[in-house]
C-alpha positions, -999 to 999 in steps of 0.1 A, spaced: -345 220 460 -352 191 437 -383 170 443 -380 133 447 -418 128 447 -430 104 419 -449 122 392 -472 101 371 -464 102 333 -492 119 313 -509 101 284 -489 120 258 -457 102 268 -471 68 259 -453 51 230 -459 21 209 -438 -10 216 -411 -14 190 -416 -39 162 -419 -43 125 -397 -54 96 -371 -26 96 -370 -25 134 -362 -62 135 -336 -58 107 -317 -29 124 -319 -45 158 -305 -78 145 -278 -59 126 -266 -41 158 -265 -74 177 -246 -94 151 -220 -67 143 -213 -54 178 -225 -19 172 -235 6 198 -267 26 193 -277 57 213 -312 45 206 -307 17 230 -279 29 253 -297 62 261 -332 45 264 -346 68 237 -385 67 236 -385 69 198 -365 38 192 -395 19 179 -407 47 156 -372 55 141 -361 19 137 -394 10 121 -387 37 95 -352 23 89 -332 51 106 -308 48 135 -282 68 154 -248 51 159 -227 57 190 -189 54 187 -160 51 212 -177 25 233 -208 26 256 -191 39 288 -187 77 294 -160 95 312 -184 120 327 -211 115 353 -241 135 342 -272 128 364 -297 128 335 -281 103 312 -287 65 309 -252 59 294 -230 41 319 -199 56 336 -170 35 346 -140 17 331 -133 31 296 -124 8 267 -95 14 244 -102 30 211 -113 4 185 -95 12 153 -118 -11 134 -149 7 145 -150 34 117 -151 8 90 -176 -14 109 -200 16 113 -195 28 77 -204 -7 65 -235 -7 86 -246 26 71 -240 13 36 -256 -21 41 -287 -6 59 -290 19 29 -292 50 51 -295 83 34 -289 104 65 -264 89 90 -264 103 126 -233 95 147 -229 104 183 -204 95 210 -199 90 247 -177 118 262 -140 106 263 -121 132 284 -94 105 288 -84 109 251 -61 138 242 -83 148 213 -116 138 230 -121 112 203 -121 137 174 -98 115 153 -123 86 154 -150 109 139 -125 119 112 -117 83 104 -154 73 103 -163 102 79 -136 90 56 -149 54 56 -185 64 51 -175 85 20 -156 56 5 -186 34 6 -215 58 1 -207 92 -13 -244 103 -13 -251 97 24 -256 129 45 -235 129 77 -247 144 110 -225 143 140 -234 149 177 -201 157 194 -189 164 230 -173 198 239 -139 182 234 -129 201 266 -125 232 244 -98 217 222 -104 237 190 -75 220 172 -92 187 177 -125 202 165 -107 216 134 -100 180 123 -137 172 124 -148 205 108 -123 200 80 -141 169 69 -172 190 62 -200 169 77 -234 182 68 -244 189 104 -224 191 136 -245 191 168 -236 197 204 -263 197 231 -265 225 256 -289 201 276 -303 225 303 -302 260 316 -269 272 333 -284 274 368 -289 236 367 -255 226 354 -239 219 388 -267 195 397 -273 179 363 -240 179 343 -213 191 368 -184 183 346 -196 204 317 -195 242 313 -224 262 298 -201 288 281 -178 261 267 -208 244 251 -219 277 235 -183 283 223 -182 249 208 -211 258 185 -196 292 177 -162 277 170 -177 253 144 -191 283 126 -159 303 128 -140 274 113 -165 267 85 -197 288 81 -212 263 57 -215 235 83 -250 235 98 -250 236 136 -275 221 160 -282 218 197 -307 203 221 -324 212 253 -343 190 278 -373 204 296 -388 193 329 -356 196 351 -368 226 371 -360 253 346 -383 284 342 -397 296 309 -376 327 310 -344 306 315 -353 284 285 -359 315 263 -325 329 274 -307 297 265 -325 298 231 -313 334 225 -278 325 236 -277 296 211 -288 319 183 -262 345 193 -236 317 189 -248 307 154 -269 277 162 -293 269 133 -313 238 144 -328 232 178 -345 202 195 -366 205 226 -378 174 244 -392 162 277 -366 149 302 -374 114 314 -354 101 343 -339 67 334 -340 54 370 -346 64 407 -309 70 409 -309 97 382 -320 133 385 -358 133 391 -383 148 367 -396 180 382 -426 184 359 -440 172 326 -442 199 299 -474 198 278 -474 196 240 -490 230 239 -460 245 258 -436 228 234 -455 244 205 -451 278 221 -414 273 225 -411 262 188 -429 293 176 -407 315 198 -376 297 185 -385 304 149 -391 340 159 -355 341 172 -342 330 138 -336 292 141 -340 275 107 -360 248 123 -372 239 159 -383 203 165 -402 205 198 -424 179 216 -424 156 246 -407 127 228 -383 147 207 -346 138 210 -315 151 192 -318 128 162 -356 127 160 -367 136 124 -330 144 117 -334 142 80 -364 165 80 -345 190 102 -317 190 76 -341 196 48 -357 225 66 -323 241 72 -313 237 36 -345 253 25 -336 283 47 -301 285 33 -311 280 -3 -343 300 -2 
């Protein structure tokens, strides 16, 4: 049974208020150009740090999701038509903001026949027209298991394709009822089957009521399905209407999980209370390349 009792946040979850030159520049650019950022839409605690360093994660296909996950701050409701101008607009932003490592994610769009895969394909094409040296990292949905749609994305050979497993299978019905644990694993495996050179990545939230053994089992399952990069972070409930935090995991516990993950064979494990999928994304890529090239 999930607890609804309020649990005070520990000191290690305190973050600095956003500010600074690059933060202001990126924030202003988003507002003026009608861009969606997962940094803001998902209430990421690292927004200040990342934007102040001049990095950001773009979110395509609108800011309303077709699913109703209880952990997520992204809204559910009326879905907008696909914006055909969005790929060029986002690509221009990446170019003008002089990003070396672009991270692009999406809301889940189960209403679209290809789950929005063609929008990713178009965006990759526009990015490469404007800035050939920019690394491209995608965070995709499970596309409802549409491997033909996935093939279109993989064929473009982005540097990293991520898909988050989010939590342990026992909690799926409560936390992300419209997703399937096995389908998420198969999404990662299918990327590798289609192109073994594309780096695969996934993420897991802790503090939802999972046990240590359950987390380790998920980590082992991810490795068995070819996942190379892993992020582990503390779940923070966006509001009282979302799934409540069951406990706050200490930095020391995250360090233990990171060590165990490396022992399982992940190229890199980014683990800590404030870690999110795109946190230190460029550093994660470099670590993975070192494993491949070394």
